[in-house]
KOLSEDO-191699 format. One record per residue (C-alpha): x negated, z, y. Coordinates in steps of 0.05 Angstrom, whole numbers, plus 5000, padded with zeros to 4 digits. Example, Ala and Ser with C-alpha at 12.3 -4.5 7.8 and 13.67 -1.06 7.14 Angstrom:
BEGIN
<node><u>4754</u><w>5156</w><v>4910</v></node>
<node><u>4727</u><w>5143</w><v>4979</v></node>
***
This chain:
BEGIN
<node><u>8190</u><w>2756</w><v>6058</v></node>
<node><u>8183</u><w>2784</w><v>5988</v></node>
<node><u>8180</u><w>2744</w><v>5925</v></node>
<node><u>8165</u><w>2749</w><v>5851</v></node>
<node><u>8099</u><w>2782</w><v>5833</v></node>
<node><u>8060</u><w>2829</w><v>5794</v></node>
<node><u>8064</u><w>2885</w><v>5815</v></node>
<node><u>8139</u><w>2887</w><v>5821</v></node>
<node><u>8163</u><w>2866</w><v>5890</v></node>
<node><u>8094</u><w>2852</w><v>5917</v></node>
<node><u>8090</u><w>2789</w><v>5961</v></node>
<node><u>8054</u><w>2726</w><v>5939</v></node>
<node><u>8012</u><w>2690</w><v>5991</v></node>
<node><u>8016</u><w>2614</w><v>5999</v></node>
<node><u>7959</u><w>2602</w><v>5952</v></node>
<node><u>7988</u><w>2644</w><v>5896</v></node>
<node><u>8057</u><w>2613</w><v>5907</v></node>
<node><u>8027</u><w>2543</w><v>5902</v></node>
<node><u>7995</u><w>2562</w><v>5835</v></node>
<node><u>8061</u><w>2590</w><v>5808</v></node>
<node><u>8101</u><w>2530</w><v>5831</v></node>
<node><u>8050</u><w>2481</w><v>5802</v></node>
<node><u>8055</u><w>2515</w><v>5734</v></node>
<node><u>8130</u><w>2515</w><v>5737</v></node>
<node><u>8132</u><w>2441</w><v>5754</v></node>
<node><u>8084</u><w>2424</w><v>5697</v></node>
<node><u>8118</u><w>2462</w><v>5641</v></node>
<node><u>8192</u><w>2465</w><v>5654</v></node>
<node><u>8215</u><w>2432</w><v>5718</v></node>
<node><u>8226</u><w>2365</w><v>5684</v></node>
<node><u>8283</u><w>2399</w><v>5646</v></node>
<node><u>8318</u><w>2415</w><v>5712</v></node>
<node><u>8304</u><w>2354</w><v>5756</v></node>
<node><u>8284</u><w>2285</w><v>5735</v></node>
<node><u>8245</u><w>2262</w><v>5796</v></node>
<node><u>8171</u><w>2244</w><v>5789</v></node>
<node><u>8132</u><w>2278</w><v>5845</v></node>
<node><u>8062</u><w>2256</w><v>5828</v></node>
<node><u>8056</u><w>2195</w><v>5874</v></node>
<node><u>8087</u><w>2231</w><v>5934</v></node>
<node><u>8040</u><w>2290</w><v>5928</v></node>
<node><u>7980</u><w>2243</w><v>5924</v></node>
<node><u>7994</u><w>2216</w><v>5994</v></node>
<node><u>8029</u><w>2274</w><v>6030</v></node>
<node><u>8026</u><w>2349</w><v>6039</v></node>
<node><u>8082</u><w>2396</w><v>6061</v></node>
<node><u>8045</u><w>2403</w><v>6128</v></node>
<node><u>8056</u><w>2329</w><v>6145</v></node>
<node><u>8117</u><w>2316</w><v>6190</v></node>
<node><u>8175</u><w>2272</w><v>6172</v></node>
<node><u>8227</u><w>2244</w><v>6219</v></node>
<node><u>8295</u><w>2251</w><v>6185</v></node>
<node><u>8364</u><w>2230</w><v>6206</v></node>
<node><u>8426</u><w>2273</w><v>6201</v></node>
<node><u>8473</u><w>2234</w><v>6155</v></node>
<node><u>8528</u><w>2284</w><v>6141</v></node>
<node><u>8556</u><w>2345</w><v>6176</v></node>
<node><u>8606</u><w>2389</w><v>6139</v></node>
<node><u>8638</u><w>2456</w><v>6155</v></node>
<node><u>8633</u><w>2500</w><v>6093</v></node>
<node><u>8663</u><w>2567</w><v>6114</v></node>
<node><u>8735</u><w>2580</w><v>6133</v></node>
<node><u>8715</u><w>2613</w><v>6199</v></node>
<node><u>8679</u><w>2547</w><v>6216</v></node>
<node><u>8615</u><w>2585</w><v>6232</v></node>
<node><u>8574</u><w>2555</w><v>6175</v></node>
<node><u>8556</u><w>2481</w><v>6176</v></node>
<node><u>8522</u><w>2443</w><v>6120</v></node>
<node><u>8475</u><w>2389</w><v>6145</v></node>
<node><u>8448</u><w>2332</w><v>6103</v></node>
<node><u>8385</u><w>2295</w><v>6124</v></node>
<node><u>8356</u><w>2229</w><v>6098</v></node>
<node><u>8299</u><w>2183</w><v>6114</v></node>
<node><u>8318</u><w>2129</w><v>6165</v></node>
<node><u>8305</u><w>2075</w><v>6113</v></node>
<node><u>8341</u><w>2113</w><v>6057</v></node>
<node><u>8276</u><w>2121</w><v>6019</v></node>
<node><u>8262</u><w>2175</w><v>5967</v></node>
<node><u>8241</u><w>2242</w><v>5997</v></node>
<node><u>8188</u><w>2290</w><v>5971</v></node>
<node><u>8215</u><w>2330</w><v>5913</v></node>
<node><u>8233</u><w>2404</w><v>5916</v></node>
<node><u>8250</u><w>2461</w><v>5870</v></node>
<node><u>8305</u><w>2514</w><v>5873</v></node>
<node><u>8286</u><w>2567</w><v>5925</v></node>
<node><u>8250</u><w>2516</w><v>5969</v></node>
<node><u>8259</u><w>2510</w><v>6044</v></node>
<node><u>8246</u><w>2463</w><v>6102</v></node>
<node><u>8212</u><w>2475</w><v>6169</v></node>
<node><u>8254</u><w>2442</w><v>6223</v></node>
<node><u>8225</u><w>2427</w><v>6291</v></node>
<node><u>8283</u><w>2422</w><v>6339</v></node>
<node><u>8287</u><w>2381</w><v>6403</v></node>
<node><u>8280</u><w>2445</w><v>6445</v></node>
<node><u>8213</u><w>2461</w><v>6413</v></node>
<node><u>8242</u><w>2516</w><v>6369</v></node>
<node><u>8219</u><w>2518</w><v>6297</v></node>
<node><u>8264</u><w>2546</w><v>6243</v></node>
<node><u>8263</u><w>2552</w><v>6167</v></node>
<node><u>8325</u><w>2536</w><v>6126</v></node>
<node><u>8333</u><w>2541</w><v>6050</v></node>
<node><u>8351</u><w>2478</w><v>6013</v></node>
<node><u>8420</u><w>2486</w><v>5982</v></node>
<node><u>8432</u><w>2416</w><v>5955</v></node>
<node><u>8413</u><w>2387</w><v>5887</v></node>
<node><u>8339</u><w>2371</w><v>5872</v></node>
<node><u>8364</u><w>2311</w><v>5833</v></node>
<node><u>8389</u><w>2279</w><v>5898</v></node>
<node><u>8321</u><w>2249</w><v>5913</v></node>
<node><u>8343</u><w>2213</w><v>5977</v></node>
<node><u>8371</u><w>2273</w><v>6016</v></node>
<node><u>8361</u><w>2345</w><v>6036</v></node>
<node><u>8418</u><w>2393</w><v>6048</v></node>
<node><u>8415</u><w>2459</w><v>6086</v></node>
<node><u>8468</u><w>2505</w><v>6114</v></node>
<node><u>8466</u><w>2544</w><v>6180</v></node>
<node><u>8508</u><w>2602</w><v>6204</v></node>
<node><u>8522</u><w>2603</w><v>6278</v></node>
<node><u>8494</u><w>2665</w><v>6311</v></node>
<node><u>8515</u><w>2665</w><v>6384</v></node>
<node><u>8471</u><w>2725</w><v>6402</v></node>
<node><u>8411</u><w>2701</w><v>6363</v></node>
<node><u>8349</u><w>2663</w><v>6386</v></node>
<node><u>8385</u><w>2598</w><v>6399</v></node>
<node><u>8363</u><w>2560</w><v>6338</v></node>
<node><u>8429</u><w>2564</w><v>6301</v></node>
<node><u>8467</u><w>2541</w><v>6362</v></node>
<node><u>8421</u><w>2481</w><v>6369</v></node>
<node><u>8430</u><w>2465</w><v>6296</v></node>
<node><u>8506</u><w>2467</w><v>6303</v></node>
<node><u>8501</u><w>2419</w><v>6362</v></node>
<node><u>8467</u><w>2366</w><v>6320</v></node>
<node><u>8510</u><w>2304</w><v>6306</v></node>
<node><u>8507</u><w>2249</w><v>6254</v></node>
<node><u>8453</u><w>2200</w><v>6275</v></node>
<node><u>8409</u><w>2252</w><v>6308</v></node>
<node><u>8336</u><w>2254</w><v>6287</v></node>
<node><u>8295</u><w>2317</w><v>6275</v></node>
<node><u>8223</u><w>2329</w><v>6254</v></node>
<node><u>8216</u><w>2364</w><v>6187</v></node>
<node><u>8158</u><w>2394</w><v>6149</v></node>
<node><u>8159</u><w>2415</w><v>6076</v></node>
<node><u>8189</u><w>2426</w><v>6028</v></node>
<node><u>8155</u><w>2492</w><v>6014</v></node>
<node><u>8173</u><w>2546</w><v>5964</v></node>
<node><u>8161</u><w>2620</w><v>5973</v></node>
<node><u>8220</u><w>2641</w><v>5928</v></node>
<node><u>8208</u><w>2602</w><v>5864</v></node>
<node><u>8260</u><w>2598</w><v>5810</v></node>
<node><u>8236</u><w>2617</w><v>5740</v></node>
<node><u>8279</u><w>2597</w><v>5680</v></node>
<node><u>8295</u><w>2665</w><v>5650</v></node>
<node><u>8341</u><w>2666</w><v>5590</v></node>
<node><u>8382</u><w>2721</w><v>5624</v></node>
<node><u>8388</u><w>2730</w><v>5698</v></node>
<node><u>8432</u><w>2761</w><v>5752</v></node>
<node><u>8438</u><w>2724</w><v>5819</v></node>
<node><u>8461</u><w>2764</w><v>5880</v></node>
<node><u>8476</u><w>2733</w><v>5948</v></node>
<node><u>8501</u><w>2762</w><v>6013</v></node>
<node><u>8533</u><w>2715</w><v>6063</v></node>
<node><u>8488</u><w>2657</w><v>6083</v></node>
<node><u>8437</u><w>2685</w><v>6033</v></node>
<node><u>8473</u><w>2641</w><v>5983</v></node>
<node><u>8435</u><w>2580</w><v>6005</v></node>
<node><u>8372</u><w>2588</w><v>5961</v></node>
<node><u>8414</u><w>2619</w><v>5905</v></node>
<node><u>8461</u><w>2559</w><v>5897</v></node>
<node><u>8408</u><w>2512</w><v>5867</v></node>
<node><u>8383</u><w>2569</w><v>5823</v></node>
<node><u>8451</u><w>2581</w><v>5792</v></node>
<node><u>8460</u><w>2506</w><v>5782</v></node>
<node><u>8393</u><w>2503</w><v>5747</v></node>
<node><u>8411</u><w>2563</w><v>5703</v></node>
<node><u>8475</u><w>2527</w><v>5683</v></node>
<node><u>8438</u><w>2463</w><v>5664</v></node>
<node><u>8388</u><w>2503</w><v>5623</v></node>
<node><u>8443</u><w>2539</w><v>5585</v></node>
<node><u>8418</u><w>2607</w><v>5609</v></node>
<node><u>8459</u><w>2671</w><v>5606</v></node>
<node><u>8474</u><w>2683</w><v>5679</v></node>
<node><u>8519</u><w>2722</w><v>5725</v></node>
<node><u>8530</u><w>2713</w><v>5800</v></node>
<node><u>8550</u><w>2768</w><v>5849</v></node>
<node><u>8570</u><w>2742</w><v>5918</v></node>
<node><u>8583</u><w>2790</w><v>5976</v></node>
<node><u>8607</u><w>2781</w><v>6047</v></node>
<node><u>8650</u><w>2809</w><v>6102</v></node>
<node><u>8712</u><w>2769</w><v>6083</v></node>
<node><u>8735</u><w>2706</w><v>6049</v></node>
<node><u>8736</u><w>2673</w><v>6117</v></node>
<node><u>8662</u><w>2683</w><v>6129</v></node>
<node><u>8627</u><w>2666</w><v>6064</v></node>
<node><u>8609</u><w>2593</w><v>6052</v></node>
<node><u>8615</u><w>2548</w><v>5991</v></node>
<node><u>8675</u><w>2582</w><v>5960</v></node>
<node><u>8703</u><w>2515</w><v>5938</v></node>
<node><u>8643</u><w>2500</w><v>5895</v></node>
<node><u>8638</u><w>2570</w><v>5867</v></node>
<node><u>8712</u><w>2566</w><v>5847</v></node>
<node><u>8692</u><w>2510</w><v>5798</v></node>
<node><u>8643</u><w>2556</w><v>5761</v></node>
<node><u>8659</u><w>2597</w><v>5699</v></node>
<node><u>8701</u><w>2654</w><v>5729</v></node>
<node><u>8676</u><w>2703</w><v>5676</v></node>
<node><u>8606</u><w>2695</w><v>5705</v></node>
<node><u>8624</u><w>2704</w><v>5778</v></node>
<node><u>8640</u><w>2767</w><v>5817</v></node>
<node><u>8660</u><w>2761</w><v>5890</v></node>
<node><u>8660</u><w>2825</w><v>5931</v></node>
<node><u>8689</u><w>2825</w><v>6001</v></node>
<node><u>8678</u><w>2883</w><v>6049</v></node>
<node><u>8748</u><w>2879</w><v>6078</v></node>
<node><u>8778</u><w>2885</w><v>6008</v></node>
<node><u>8729</u><w>2924</w><v>5967</v></node>
<node><u>8685</u><w>2961</w><v>6017</v></node>
<node><u>8610</u><w>2956</w><v>6024</v></node>
<node><u>8580</u><w>2943</w><v>5955</v></node>
<node><u>8543</u><w>3000</w><v>5921</v></node>
<node><u>8482</u><w>2995</w><v>5877</v></node>
<node><u>8528</u><w>2995</w><v>5815</v></node>
<node><u>8569</u><w>2939</w><v>5845</v></node>
<node><u>8507</u><w>2897</w><v>5857</v></node>
<node><u>8467</u><w>2913</w><v>5794</v></node>
<node><u>8522</u><w>2928</w><v>5744</v></node>
<node><u>8513</u><w>2859</w><v>5711</v></node>
<node><u>8436</u><w>2862</w><v>5710</v></node>
<node><u>8413</u><w>2838</w><v>5641</v></node>
<node><u>8370</u><w>2884</w><v>5599</v></node>
<node><u>8300</u><w>2854</w><v>5598</v></node>
<node><u>8322</u><w>2797</w><v>5644</v></node>
<node><u>8314</u><w>2781</w><v>5717</v></node>
<node><u>8349</u><w>2795</w><v>5783</v></node>
<node><u>8347</u><w>2747</w><v>5842</v></node>
<node><u>8374</u><w>2770</w><v>5909</v></node>
<node><u>8378</u><w>2741</w><v>5978</v></node>
<node><u>8418</u><w>2769</w><v>6036</v></node>
<node><u>8417</u><w>2821</w><v>6092</v></node>
<node><u>8364</u><w>2876</w><v>6091</v></node>
<node><u>8412</u><w>2932</w><v>6071</v></node>
<node><u>8433</u><w>2894</w><v>6009</v></node>
<node><u>8361</u><w>2879</w><v>5990</v></node>
<node><u>8340</u><w>2951</w><v>6001</v></node>
<node><u>8398</u><w>2976</w><v>5957</v></node>
<node><u>8376</u><w>2930</w><v>5901</v></node>
<node><u>8302</u><w>2947</w><v>5908</v></node>
<node><u>8313</u><w>3022</w><v>5909</v></node>
<node><u>8358</u><w>3021</w><v>5848</v></node>
<node><u>8326</u><w>2966</w><v>5808</v></node>
<node><u>8285</u><w>3011</w><v>5762</v></node>
<node><u>8348</u><w>3040</w><v>5731</v></node>
<node><u>8382</u><w>2972</w><v>5721</v></node>
<node><u>8348</u><w>2955</w><v>5655</v></node>
<node><u>8324</u><w>2887</w><v>5682</v></node>
<node><u>8250</u><w>2870</w><v>5678</v></node>
<node><u>8236</u><w>2826</w><v>5739</v></node>
<node><u>8260</u><w>2827</w><v>5811</v></node>
<node><u>8255</u><w>2769</w><v>5860</v></node>
<node><u>8280</u><w>2772</w><v>5930</v></node>
<node><u>8279</u><w>2736</w><v>5997</v></node>
<node><u>8298</u><w>2761</w><v>6065</v></node>
<node><u>8334</u><w>2721</w><v>6118</v></node>
<node><u>8315</u><w>2770</w><v>6172</v></node>
<node><u>8257</u><w>2815</w><v>6190</v></node>
<node><u>8245</u><w>2875</w><v>6144</v></node>
<node><u>8257</u><w>2942</w><v>6177</v></node>
<node><u>8197</u><w>2978</w><v>6208</v></node>
<node><u>8185</u><w>3043</w><v>6170</v></node>
<node><u>8139</u><w>3101</w><v>6190</v></node>
<node><u>8119</u><w>3064</w><v>6253</v></node>
<node><u>8083</u><w>3094</w><v>6312</v></node>
<node><u>8088</u><w>3067</w><v>6383</v></node>
<node><u>8029</u><w>3030</w><v>6414</v></node>
<node><u>8014</u><w>2982</w><v>6471</v></node>
<node><u>7997</u><w>2909</w><v>6475</v></node>
<node><u>7958</u><w>2880</w><v>6534</v></node>
<node><u>7967</u><w>2807</w><v>6551</v></node>
<node><u>7896</u><w>2786</w><v>6571</v></node>
<node><u>7915</u><w>2726</w><v>6613</v></node>
<node><u>7962</u><w>2764</w><v>6659</v></node>
<node><u>7940</u><w>2837</w><v>6650</v></node>
<node><u>8011</u><w>2857</w><v>6632</v></node>
<node><u>8016</u><w>2918</w><v>6587</v></node>
<node><u>8078</u><w>2924</w><v>6542</v></node>
<node><u>8103</u><w>2982</w><v>6500</v></node>
<node><u>8118</u><w>2970</w><v>6427</v></node>
<node><u>8166</u><w>3022</w><v>6401</v></node>
<node><u>8159</u><w>3056</w><v>6333</v></node>
<node><u>8217</u><w>3016</w><v>6304</v></node>
<node><u>8203</u><w>2947</w><v>6332</v></node>
<node><u>8153</u><w>2891</w><v>6322</v></node>
<node><u>8101</u><w>2863</w><v>6370</v></node>
<node><u>8144</u><w>2800</w><v>6372</v></node>
<node><u>8205</u><w>2840</w><v>6394</v></node>
<node><u>8165</u><w>2867</w><v>6453</v></node>
<node><u>8138</u><w>2798</w><v>6470</v></node>
<node><u>8207</u><w>2765</w><v>6468</v></node>
<node><u>8236</u><w>2819</w><v>6512</v></node>
<node><u>8182</u><w>2805</w><v>6564</v></node>
<node><u>8177</u><w>2730</w><v>6552</v></node>
<node><u>8241</u><w>2701</w><v>6522</v></node>
<node><u>8206</u><w>2634</w><v>6512</v></node>
<node><u>8157</u><w>2664</w><v>6462</v></node>
<node><u>8151</u><w>2619</w><v>6401</v></node>
<node><u>8173</u><w>2647</w><v>6334</v></node>
<node><u>8211</u><w>2626</w><v>6272</v></node>
<node><u>8215</u><w>2663</w><v>6205</v></node>
<node><u>8205</u><w>2735</w><v>6230</v></node>
<node><u>8179</u><w>2751</w><v>6160</v></node>
<node><u>8105</u><w>2736</w><v>6162</v></node>
<node><u>8102</u><w>2671</w><v>6125</v></node>
<node><u>8110</u><w>2612</w><v>6173</v></node>
<node><u>8053</u><w>2627</w><v>6222</v></node>
<node><u>8091</u><w>2605</w><v>6285</v></node>
<node><u>8079</u><w>2672</w><v>6320</v></node>
<node><u>8004</u><w>2676</w><v>6305</v></node>
<node><u>7962</u><w>2700</w><v>6364</v></node>
<node><u>7889</u><w>2715</w><v>6375</v></node>
<node><u>7869</u><w>2788</w><v>6380</v></node>
<node><u>7813</u><w>2803</w><v>6431</v></node>
<node><u>7809</u><w>2878</w><v>6422</v></node>
<node><u>7840</u><w>2932</w><v>6379</v></node>
<node><u>7853</u><w>2934</w><v>6304</v></node>
<node><u>7917</u><w>2902</w><v>6277</v></node>
<node><u>7955</u><w>2931</w><v>6218</v></node>
<node><u>7966</u><w>2867</w><v>6179</v></node>
<node><u>8031</u><w>2867</w><v>6141</v></node>
<node><u>8033</u><w>2795</w><v>6117</v></node>
<node><u>7999</u><w>2754</w><v>6063</v></node>
<node><u>7990</u><w>2688</w><v>6099</v></node>
<node><u>7925</u><w>2698</w><v>6136</v></node>
<node><u>7858</u><w>2698</w><v>6101</v></node>
<node><u>7810</u><w>2756</w><v>6108</v></node>
<node><u>7769</u><w>2715</w><v>6158</v></node>
<node><u>7831</u><w>2697</w><v>6199</v></node>
<node><u>7852</u><w>2769</w><v>6201</v></node>
<node><u>7788</u><w>2787</w><v>6237</v></node>
<node><u>7810</u><w>2749</w><v>6299</v></node>
<node><u>7885</u><w>2739</w><v>6296</v></node>
<node><u>7952</u><w>2769</w><v>6274</v></node>
<node><u>8024</u><w>2750</w><v>6261</v></node>
<node><u>8065</u><w>2787</w><v>6313</v></node>
<node><u>8131</u><w>2785</w><v>6275</v></node>
<node><u>8111</u><w>2836</w><v>6222</v></node>
<node><u>8041</u><w>2863</w><v>6236</v></node>
<node><u>8030</u><w>2924</w><v>6279</v></node>
<node><u>7969</u><w>2963</w><v>6305</v></node>
<node><u>7921</u><w>3015</w><v>6277</v></node>
<node><u>7897</u><w>3030</w><v>6348</v></node>
<node><u>7934</u><w>3053</w><v>6410</v></node>
<node><u>7927</u><w>2985</w><v>6443</v></node>
<node><u>7918</u><w>2913</w><v>6422</v></node>
<node><u>7892</u><w>2861</w><v>6471</v></node>
<node><u>7923</u><w>2793</w><v>6456</v></node>
<node><u>7901</u><w>2725</w><v>6480</v></node>
<node><u>7966</u><w>2713</w><v>6518</v></node>
***
């Protein structure tokens, strides 16, 4: 996952992100949300689990493939505060772990809201989320924030499909702050994109909706045409959309780019290599255009993973021999000497021996 940084587009690790978010909370967040987080942070960290109850389930796309889920504490107590761009780690009954962006209102201190698109051919997490019913309990960690909202005076927000979930709270915050904003929302069709009812209540002069079945696949000009000179661009959506924005950002006139992926970044300039599973002796081929995790899941469908972007750590594995090509910013230098994240990192040697 990529976030705001210097240099432009470079990822922030968890420590840098925590520093950024702490400064944002101190100097401006009180203008956006009114909750006092100090007491909660003194007794709890985002790593500590919470058991939350599903209190509301709502279909938010016309094709019925996106469900908004609202979770609350069993006793109705106040929950740890969060900022626009934040997400939750959900530990599902099956043992799967998934991250979902918070798309509710930070001022609703007693509830968290997320939205999930059903992906029948995915890893099973979305289907399990869609099967949850009001009254079900799930274990949650967080909130965390790797995509922090910064209150620019002028900003363009771009979302593709379910990528709207972290963008929604950002646009609401920009509205409250009186910022000069514009929102570009893209999707396959009006049937598939969620939250159209809410967006219909926004200032129509600040909203552009582009649908593939009506307008074709958006071009760089379609996406960045409203980029403010000297301002910022936030984008979340499928990899092709993000790549279009990244590759054309320099000529947009905007000064800062922030983006978050909802799927793995494409492998570029990769070379094939092998992984050996030390506990079984199995040797697997990793193709030039796939991740170590892809090869592992093909061989062992039960392999644990979550974000596929190198930030959650679920797929971390010990490396017994070989030299990984680390392509994440979560692990420390010391941790990188003995382990890797299989979802994004590759190999500098022809074979890696993993403790699996």
